[in-house]
C-alpha positions as CSV (number, residue, x, y, z in Angstrom):
1,M,-4.2,-42.5,-33.3
2,K,-4.0,-39.5,-30.9
3,K,-0.8,-40.8,-29.3
4,L,0.9,-41.2,-32.7
5,F,0.0,-37.7,-33.7
6,V,1.5,-36.3,-30.5
7,L,4.7,-38.3,-31.1
8,A,4.8,-37.0,-34.7
9,L,4.3,-33.4,-33.5
10,M,7.1,-33.8,-31.0
11,A,9.4,-35.1,-33.7
12,T,8.6,-32.2,-35.9
13,L,9.3,-29.7,-33.2
14,L,12.6,-31.3,-32.4
15,M,13.6,-31.1,-36.0
16,A,12.5,-27.5,-36.3
17,G,14.5,-26.7,-33.1
18,S,17.6,-28.2,-34.7
19,A,17.1,-26.1,-37.8
20,F,16.7,-22.9,-35.8
21,A,19.9,-23.7,-33.9
22,A,21.8,-24.4,-37.1
23,K,20.7,-21.1,-38.7
24,N,21.5,-19.1,-35.4
25,I,18.5,-16.9,-35.8
26,V,18.7,-13.6,-33.9
27,P,15.6,-12.7,-31.8
28,N,13.6,-9.8,-33.2
29,A,13.1,-6.8,-31.0
30,T,11.0,-3.6,-31.0
31,F,13.8,-1.3,-29.8
32,P,16.7,0.0,-32.0
33,F,20.3,-1.0,-31.6
34,G,23.4,1.1,-32.3
35,G,23.8,4.4,-34.2
36,A,24.5,7.9,-33.1
37,G,22.1,9.0,-30.4
38,I,20.2,5.7,-30.6
39,A,19.8,3.5,-27.5
40,S,21.8,0.3,-27.6
41,G,19.0,-1.7,-26.1
42,P,16.3,-1.7,-23.4
43,A,16.9,0.0,-20.1
44,T,16.6,-3.4,-18.5
45,T,15.7,-6.9,-19.5
46,N,14.5,-7.7,-16.0
47,N,10.7,-8.1,-16.0
48,D,10.7,-7.3,-12.3
49,D,12.1,-3.8,-12.9
50,S,8.7,-2.2,-13.0
51,C,6.7,0.6,-11.3
52,D,3.6,-1.5,-11.9
53,I,2.0,-2.8,-8.6
54,G,0.8,-6.4,-8.8
55,V,0.3,-9.4,-6.6
56,A,3.7,-11.0,-6.5
57,P,6.1,-11.9,-3.7
58,A,7.3,-8.6,-2.2
59,A,9.7,-7.0,0.4
60,T,7.0,-4.8,1.9
61,L,3.2,-5.4,2.4
62,L,0.7,-2.6,3.0
63,L,-2.7,-3.2,4.7
64,P,-4.2,0.2,3.6
65,Y,-7.1,0.2,6.2
66,F,-8.2,-1.8,9.2
67,E,-11.0,-1.3,11.7
68,V,-11.5,-3.1,15.0
69,D,-14.3,-3.0,17.6
70,F,-12.4,-4.1,20.6
71,V,-15.2,-3.4,23.1
72,S,-17.8,-5.9,21.9
73,A,-17.6,-9.6,22.4
74,A,-15.7,-11.6,19.8
75,A,-18.9,-13.1,18.4
76,T,-20.2,-9.7,17.3
77,A,-17.1,-7.5,17.1
78,R,-15.9,-6.1,13.8
79,T,-12.3,-7.0,13.2
80,T,-9.6,-7.2,10.6
81,L,-7.3,-10.2,10.1
82,F,-4.2,-10.4,8.0
83,T,-1.9,-13.2,7.1
84,I,1.7,-13.1,6.1
85,T,3.3,-16.0,4.1
86,N,7.0,-16.7,3.4
87,T,7.2,-18.1,-0.1
88,S,10.9,-18.9,0.2
89,R,12.7,-22.0,1.6
90,M,14.9,-19.6,3.7
91,P,13.6,-18.1,6.9
92,A,12.4,-14.5,6.9
93,I,11.7,-11.9,9.6
94,A,8.6,-9.7,9.1
95,H,8.7,-6.4,10.9
96,V,5.1,-5.3,11.5
97,V,4.1,-1.7,12.3
98,L,0.6,-0.5,13.3
99,W,-0.1,3.1,12.3
100,T,-3.0,5.4,13.4
101,D,-5.1,7.0,10.7
102,W,-2.9,10.1,11.0
103,S,0.3,8.1,10.4
104,F,1.6,7.8,13.9
105,A,3.6,4.5,14.5
106,A,2.0,3.2,17.7
107,L,3.0,-0.4,17.8
108,D,5.6,-2.6,16.2
109,F,6.5,-6.3,16.6
110,N,8.3,-9.1,14.7
111,I,7.2,-12.3,13.2
112,F,9.9,-15.0,12.6
113,L,8.9,-17.1,9.6
114,T,10.6,-20.3,8.9
115,G,10.9,-21.5,5.3
116,Y,7.4,-21.7,3.6
117,D,5.9,-20.5,6.9
118,V,2.6,-18.7,7.3
119,Q,1.3,-16.5,10.2
120,S,-2.1,-15.0,10.8
121,I,-2.8,-12.0,13.0
122,N,-6.3,-11.1,14.3
123,L,-6.2,-7.4,15.3
124,Y,-9.1,-8.0,17.7
125,D,-6.8,-10.2,19.7
126,I,-4.3,-7.4,19.9
127,F,-6.7,-4.5,20.7
128,H,-9.1,-6.5,22.9
129,Q,-6.7,-8.4,25.1
130,G,-3.1,-7.6,24.0
131,M,-2.4,-11.0,22.4
132,I,-0.2,-10.8,19.3
133,A,0.2,-14.4,18.3
134,P,-2.1,-16.5,20.5
135,I,-2.0,-20.3,20.6
136,T,-5.1,-22.5,20.9
137,T,-5.1,-25.7,22.9
138,T,-7.9,-28.1,23.6
139,T,-8.1,-29.9,27.0
140,G,-11.0,-32.1,28.0
141,G,-13.1,-30.8,25.2
142,T,-12.5,-27.1,26.2
143,T,-10.7,-24.8,23.8
144,I,-8.4,-22.3,25.4
145,T,-6.7,-19.4,23.6
146,Q,-3.7,-17.9,25.2
147,P,-0.7,-15.8,24.3
148,L,2.6,-17.4,23.6
149,P,4.6,-16.2,26.7
150,T,7.8,-14.3,26.3
151,G,10.8,-16.6,26.8
152,N,8.8,-19.8,26.1
153,P,11.0,-22.4,24.4
154,V,8.3,-22.7,21.7
155,N,9.0,-19.0,20.9
156,A,12.7,-19.5,20.5
157,V,14.5,-19.4,17.1
158,P,15.6,-22.9,16.1
159,A,19.4,-23.1,15.8
160,N,19.4,-24.1,12.2
161,N,17.3,-21.0,11.3
162,V,19.7,-18.5,12.8
163,T,22.1,-18.8,9.9
164,G,19.4,-20.1,7.4
165,N,19.3,-16.7,5.6
166,P,22.6,-15.3,4.6
167,N,21.3,-11.7,5.0
168,F,20.4,-12.1,8.7
169,N,22.5,-10.2,11.2
170,T,24.7,-12.8,12.8
171,T,27.4,-10.5,14.0
172,V,29.0,-11.9,17.1
173,G,28.4,-9.8,20.1
174,S,25.8,-7.6,18.4
175,S,22.6,-7.0,20.2
176,A,20.9,-7.3,16.8
177,N,22.2,-10.8,16.3
178,V,19.2,-12.9,15.3
179,A,20.2,-15.7,17.7
180,T,19.6,-13.3,20.6
181,A,17.3,-10.6,19.2
182,C,14.6,-13.0,18.0
183,V,14.5,-15.2,21.1
184,G,11.3,-14.9,23.2
185,L,9.3,-12.7,20.7
186,L,6.6,-10.7,22.4
187,G,3.3,-12.6,22.7
188,Q,1.4,-10.6,25.3
189,I,1.3,-6.8,25.4
190,P,1.6,-5.4,29.0
191,Q,-1.7,-4.0,30.3
192,N,-0.6,-0.4,30.6
193,Y,0.6,-0.5,27.0
194,L,-2.7,-2.1,25.9
195,L,-4.7,0.7,27.5
196,D,-2.5,3.2,25.6
197,L,-3.0,1.4,22.4
198,Q,-6.8,1.5,22.7
199,R,-6.7,5.2,23.7
200,V,-4.4,6.3,20.8
201,F,-6.4,4.5,18.1
202,T,-9.8,5.7,19.2
203,T,-9.3,9.2,20.7
204,G,-5.9,10.2,19.2
205,Q,-4.7,11.3,22.6
206,P,-1.1,10.4,23.7
207,G,-0.8,7.7,26.4
208,T,1.6,7.2,29.3
209,I,3.8,5.0,27.1
210,I,2.7,5.4,23.5
211,G,3.4,9.0,22.6
212,A,4.6,9.8,26.1
213,T,7.0,12.4,24.7
214,C,4.2,14.3,23.0
215,A,2.6,17.3,24.5
216,A,-1.0,16.7,25.8
217,S,-2.3,19.0,23.1
218,V,-0.8,16.9,20.3
219,R,-3.2,14.6,18.5
220,L,-1.9,11.2,17.2
221,G,-5.1,10.1,15.4
222,G,-8.7,10.7,14.7
223,V,-11.7,10.2,17.0
224,H,-13.9,7.2,16.3
225,A,-15.6,4.4,18.3
226,N,-13.5,1.7,16.7
227,A,-9.7,1.5,16.3
228,I,-8.8,2.6,12.8
229,G,-5.4,2.6,11.1
230,Y,-3.1,0.8,8.6
231,V,-0.3,-1.7,8.7
232,T,3.1,-2.0,7.0
233,V,5.2,-5.2,7.0
234,D,8.9,-5.2,5.9
235,V,11.4,-8.0,5.5
236,A,14.2,-7.4,8.0
237,N,17.6,-8.8,9.0
238,T,16.8,-9.0,12.7
239,C,14.1,-8.6,15.3
240,S,13.9,-5.0,16.7
241,T,11.7,-2.2,17.8
242,S,12.9,0.2,15.2
243,L,10.5,2.4,13.3
244,P,10.9,3.8,9.8
245,G,13.7,6.3,9.6
246,P,17.2,6.6,8.1
247,T,18.9,4.1,10.5
248,Y,16.1,1.5,10.0
249,F,16.7,1.5,6.2
250,T,20.5,1.4,6.4
251,T,20.9,-1.3,9.1
252,E,17.8,-3.5,9.2
253,V,15.6,-3.5,6.1
254,L,16.2,-6.2,3.6
255,F,15.3,-6.4,-0.1
256,D,14.2,-10.0,-0.5
257,N,10.9,-10.3,-2.5
258,V,9.5,-13.3,-0.6
259,L,6.4,-12.2,1.3
260,I,2.8,-12.4,0.2
261,G,-0.2,-11.3,2.3
262,D,-4.0,-11.0,2.5
263,Y,-6.6,-9.6,4.8
264,Q,-10.2,-10.1,5.8
265,D,-12.5,-7.4,7.0
266,V,-15.1,-9.2,9.1
267,N,-18.2,-7.6,10.7
268,P,-20.5,-10.2,12.2
269,N,-22.8,-7.7,13.9
270,S,-26.2,-8.1,12.4
271,T,-27.1,-4.5,13.3
272,T,-24.0,-2.7,11.8
273,G,-22.9,-5.1,9.1
274,N,-23.2,-8.9,9.1
275,Y,-20.8,-9.2,6.2
276,A,-17.1,-10.0,5.4
277,G,-14.7,-9.1,2.6
278,G,-11.1,-9.8,1.8
279,N,-8.4,-9.0,-0.6
280,P,-4.6,-9.3,-1.1
281,M,-2.6,-6.7,0.7
282,V,-0.6,-4.2,-1.4
283,H,2.6,-6.0,-2.5
284,I,5.4,-3.6,-2.8
285,R,8.6,-5.1,-4.4
286,A,12.2,-4.1,-3.8
287,I,13.9,-3.4,-7.2
288,P,16.5,-4.5,-7.6
289,E,16.1,-7.2,-5.1
290,G,18.6,-8.9,-2.8
291,G,21.6,-7.9,-0.8
292,V,22.4,-7.2,2.9
293,A,20.9,-4.3,4.9
294,G,22.4,-1.0,3.8
295,S,23.5,-2.2,0.4
296,N,23.1,0.4,-2.3
297,P,23.2,-0.9,-5.8
298,G,21.0,1.9,-7.0
299,T,17.5,1.8,-8.5
300,N,15.7,3.2,-11.5
301,F,13.0,4.8,-9.3
302,A,12.9,8.5,-9.0
303,F,11.4,8.1,-5.6
304,T,10.2,5.2,-3.5
305,F,7.4,4.1,-1.2
306,Y,9.3,5.2,1.9
307,D,10.5,8.5,0.4
308,R,9.4,10.6,3.3
309,Y,11.3,8.5,5.8
310,T,14.6,8.2,4.1
311,A,15.9,11.8,4.6
312,T,19.2,12.2,6.3
313,A,21.0,15.3,7.5
314,P,23.4,15.7,5.9
315,Q,22.2,13.4,3.1
316,T,25.0,10.8,2.8
317,L,22.9,8.1,1.2
318,P,20.3,8.4,-1.7
319,R,16.7,8.9,-0.8
320,T,15.9,5.7,-2.7
321,I,17.9,3.5,-0.3
322,D,14.7,1.4,0.5
323,R,14.2,0.5,-3.3
324,R,10.5,0.0,-2.8
325,Q,8.1,0.6,-5.7
326,P,6.2,3.9,-5.5
327,L,2.4,3.8,-5.5
328,P,0.1,5.6,-8.0
329,S,-1.9,8.7,-7.5
330,V,-4.7,8.4,-10.1
331,F,-7.4,5.7,-10.0
332,A,-10.7,4.5,-11.5
333,A,-13.1,2.9,-9.1
334,R,-16.5,1.4,-9.6
335,F,-19.5,2.1,-7.3
336,I,-23.1,1.1,-6.9
337,Q,-25.2,3.0,-4.3
338,G,-28.8,2.2,-3.7
339,G,-31.3,0.4,-5.9
340,S,-34.0,-2.1,-5.0
341,T,-31.6,-4.5,-3.5
342,G,-29.8,-1.9,-1.4
343,F,-26.2,-2.0,-2.6
344,F,-23.6,0.2,-0.9
345,T,-20.0,1.1,-1.7
346,N,-17.2,2.3,0.5
347,Y,-13.8,3.5,-0.8
348,K,-11.0,2.5,1.6
349,I,-8.3,5.0,0.7
350,W,-4.7,5.1,1.9
351,R,-2.8,8.4,1.4
352,E,0.9,9.2,1.6
353,G,1.2,11.7,4.5
354,I,3.5,14.7,4.7
355,T,5.3,14.0,8.0
356,G,8.9,12.7,8.1
357,P,10.6,10.0,10.2
358,S,8.8,8.8,13.3
359,S,11.5,10.2,15.6
360,T,10.0,13.7,14.9
361,A,6.4,12.6,14.9
362,C,5.5,14.9,17.8
363,T,7.1,18.0,16.4
364,G,6.1,20.6,13.9
365,G,2.4,20.0,14.3
366,A,2.7,16.3,13.1
367,P,0.9,14.0,12.8
368,A,-2.1,16.3,12.7
369,A,-0.8,17.4,9.3
370,N,-1.8,14.0,8.0
371,S,-5.4,14.5,9.2
372,T,-6.5,16.7,6.3
373,L,-4.5,15.8,3.2
374,A,-5.8,17.6,0.1
375,I,-7.4,15.9,-2.8
376,S,-6.7,17.1,-6.4
377,E,-9.9,16.0,-8.1
378,F,-12.8,13.7,-8.1
379,V,-15.1,13.1,-11.1
380,R,-18.2,10.9,-10.9
381,F,-19.6,9.2,-14.0
382,D,-23.0,7.6,-14.0
383,E,-24.1,4.8,-16.3
384,H,-25.1,7.4,-19.0
385,E,-21.6,9.0,-18.9
386,N,-22.9,12.1,-17.2
387,A,-20.1,13.6,-15.1
388,T,-20.1,15.6,-11.9
389,A,-16.8,16.9,-10.5
390,S,-15.2,18.4,-7.5
391,S,-11.7,19.7,-7.5
392,V,-9.2,21.8,-5.6
393,T,-7.5,24.4,-7.9
394,N,-4.9,25.7,-5.4
395,V,-3.6,22.9,-3.3
396,P,-1.7,24.1,-0.2
397,I,0.7,21.8,1.5
398,S,1.8,23.6,4.6
399,P,0.5,25.1,6.9
400,P,-2.6,22.8,7.1
401,I,-5.2,22.8,4.4
402,A,-7.5,25.8,4.3
403,P,-11.1,25.2,5.3
404,G,-13.5,24.3,2.5
405,T,-11.0,22.2,0.4
406,I,-11.6,18.5,-0.1
407,T,-9.5,16.5,2.3
408,L,-9.1,13.0,3.7
409,P,-6.8,11.6,6.4
410,E,-3.9,9.2,5.8
411,T,-6.4,6.3,5.8
412,S,-10.1,6.2,5.7
413,A,-13.3,4.4,4.6
414,T,-15.9,6.6,3.1
415,N,-19.3,5.8,1.5
416,T,-19.7,7.0,-2.0
417,S,-22.9,8.7,-1.1
418,N,-21.0,11.1,1.1
419,T,-21.2,14.4,-0.9
420,S,-19.0,16.3,1.5
421,V,-16.2,14.3,0.0
422,F,-17.3,12.9,-3.3
423,P,-19.2,14.8,-6.1
424,A,-23.0,14.6,-5.9
425,P,-24.7,12.1,-8.2
426,S,-26.1,13.3,-11.5
427,T,-29.9,13.8,-11.9
428,S,-30.2,10.8,-14.2
429,G,-31.3,8.5,-11.4
430,D,-28.6,6.0,-12.1
431,V,-27.4,4.1,-9.0
432,A,-24.1,3.0,-10.4
433,G,-21.1,4.2,-12.3
434,W,-17.4,4.9,-11.6
435,M,-15.2,7.6,-10.2
436,Y,-12.0,9.2,-11.4
437,L,-9.8,9.8,-8.4
438,N,-6.8,12.1,-8.6
439,L,-5.6,11.7,-5.0
440,S,-2.4,13.7,-5.2
441,N,-2.0,16.0,-2.3
442,G,0.3,18.5,-3.9
443,G,3.5,17.3,-2.4
444,S,5.4,18.2,0.8
445,L,8.6,19.9,1.8
446,N,9.3,16.6,3.6
447,Y,9.6,14.8,0.3
448,S,12.8,14.9,-1.6
449,S,13.6,18.3,-3.0
450,S,15.0,17.0,-6.3
451,R,12.8,14.7,-8.3
452,P,13.1,15.6,-12.1
453,G,9.9,15.1,-14.0
454,F,7.7,15.3,-10.9
455,G,7.7,19.0,-10.3
456,I,4.9,21.3,-9.1
457,I,2.2,21.5,-11.9
458,G,2.2,24.9,-13.5
459,T,5.6,25.9,-12.0
460,P,8.2,25.6,-14.8
461,G,11.5,24.4,-13.5
462,A,10.2,23.3,-10.1
463,T,11.8,20.1,-9.0
464,T,9.8,19.4,-5.7
465,R,7.8,16.2,-6.1
466,S,4.1,17.3,-6.3
467,N,2.3,14.0,-6.7
468,S,1.8,11.7,-3.7
469,Q,1.3,8.0,-3.3
470,N,-2.1,6.4,-2.7
471,W,-4.1,3.2,-2.8
472,V,-7.8,2.6,-3.2
473,I,-9.9,-0.5,-2.3
474,V,-13.5,-0.7,-3.5
475,S,-15.7,-2.3,-0.8
476,M,-19.2,-3.3,-2.0
477,F,-21.9,-4.8,0.3
478,A,-25.6,-5.4,0.3
479,E,-28.5,-6.8,2.3
480,G,-26.3,-7.4,5.4
481,R,-24.9,-10.6,3.9
482,Y,-23.0,-10.0,0.7
483,S,-19.7,-8.2,0.5
484,V,-16.6,-8.1,-1.7
485,D,-13.4,-6.0,-1.6
486,F,-11.2,-5.4,-4.6
487,D,-8.5,-3.0,-5.7
488,A,-9.4,0.0,-7.8
489,A,-7.7,0.2,-11.2
490,W,-4.7,2.6,-11.3
491,L,-4.7,4.8,-14.3
492,G,-1.0,5.5,-14.0
493,N,1.7,3.8,-11.9
494,G,4.0,5.3,-9.3
495,C,6.5,6.5,-11.9
496,S,3.9,8.5,-13.9
497,A,4.1,12.2,-14.0
498,P,1.6,14.3,-12.0
499,V,-1.8,14.9,-13.5
500,A,-3.1,18.4,-13.5
501,V,-6.6,19.3,-12.2
502,G,-8.9,19.5,-15.2
503,A,-6.8,17.3,-17.4
504,T,-8.6,14.9,-19.8
505,V,-9.7,11.9,-17.9
506,G,-8.1,8.7,-19.0
507,P,-5.0,6.5,-18.6
508,V,-2.0,8.6,-17.7
509,G,0.2,8.9,-20.8
510,G,-2.3,6.8,-22.8
511,V,-3.7,7.5,-26.3
512,P,-6.8,9.7,-26.2
513,V,-10.0,8.4,-27.9
514,C,-9.5,11.3,-30.3
515,P,-5.7,11.4,-30.8
516,V,-3.8,14.6,-31.2
517,P,-2.9,15.0,-34.9
518,A,0.6,14.9,-36.1
519,P,2.1,18.2,-37.4
520,G,0.5,19.1,-40.8
521,L,-2.4,16.7,-40.3
522,T,-5.9,17.1,-39.1
523,V,-8.2,14.7,-37.3
524,T,-11.9,15.0,-37.0
525,C,-13.6,13.0,-34.2
526,T,-17.4,12.8,-34.4
527,G,-19.0,13.7,-31.0
528,N,-15.7,14.8,-29.5
529,P,-15.2,17.0,-27.6
530,A,-18.9,18.0,-27.5
531,Y,-20.0,14.7,-26.1
532,T,-23.3,15.0,-24.3
533,G,-23.4,11.8,-22.3
534,T,-26.4,10.1,-24.0
535,N,-25.1,6.6,-23.6
536,I,-24.9,6.4,-27.4
537,T,-21.6,5.5,-28.9
538,P,-20.6,8.3,-31.2
């Protein structure tokens, strides 16, 4: 009986489909067509043409925060692992850059991914013994982990993969030709380079190789026992040691949305953690996608993720040449801190710094300028809707932030009980709630000078972009055995206008609970604005 019903239903649908085709019904739409001053249709019908950040194959991946204890034995050392996957049948090259917490590019390497390939990286291997992509072999019951040596045939690019991606650099005689540039990818970091890497990521001091051109007085990162920083991964047309800057985006960066990635933050030490958490990396899409390096079809973005690295002098190409989605500045993040079961919450926060291309990283006081990036506003809500706030009313951008303002470096992990950063809890005794985070740093002269709609708040006619890009991960853990990481909710995307300090908390551009009345009308909202936070719905 069920089978006959299904067949009958299919026949009905087929007949209906024929009727629709015969009548040539025009799809309905919510936007107007034609007429003087009326749009002729949507700005785009491409669902990928969006400022909304989601987990979808992307051209750039961002690991907002990592932490590695490279001194302890592997069995007890905190580490961060991340994995990159190529979702395409075509080969792809992932260009990886490790940045300090003050946004100094200290190490870069390349990962050649064949079609549908996947590669995991354990940052402990890199910081402890300089192995980027180790291989594990078992001989006589003994497991041996060793780096893939440079020049090893296993590390060569298979001939059929050299031309497997039409956007690869295959120019004959070019040093960037994939056939030669990607042969013998680095597997073991030289010892003197490794020592520099450990030094830069824990003391911030320049090394003999990393930051060698910097003066001894220049700091490249913060001081902490563990190595702390963040990672970017870009699709590229060849293997190189280039760092983000104008040439990098015009000759090497590609726009294929094919990469996905995830990370795991593992702390097996029973004294300091004994927990692990994981999450997708931030997936930043190229829009529009596709094309060879340097292609410039234009984009609808007013600014992009790599905005501060795309400046040229003179500016011969648009600042949006990278086409990467911009990140938001306003977030809502849950927290729970304390209670009988001992819950804790850290916010892992990535900020857009104010320094320009890496080639000038040691000049003009950079990257120290990225050590104290201003915060616009924090508001803490407990479970009874009581709010406590901290804000910066006058946000300087340069010279460095004045003492007493709320600041965070380019990347950090901060416990929500830290009242030197976050507002103090209310006196209700609630251990949980959420925070409103307006992380905009006020902008920088290193950003594009012409970004209509993103001007300095309170300065009519100003066109300098005043909002900055950010990302927030909520890391909850308890009892030395439970942990979870998840992304905070963004209240406005990277294309949203800046939000002023003291503005009504809520989704950016959204409809308020008590809407603004239309001209000539009045609206009365019980309990608003004099809402007392009694946990009783008005």
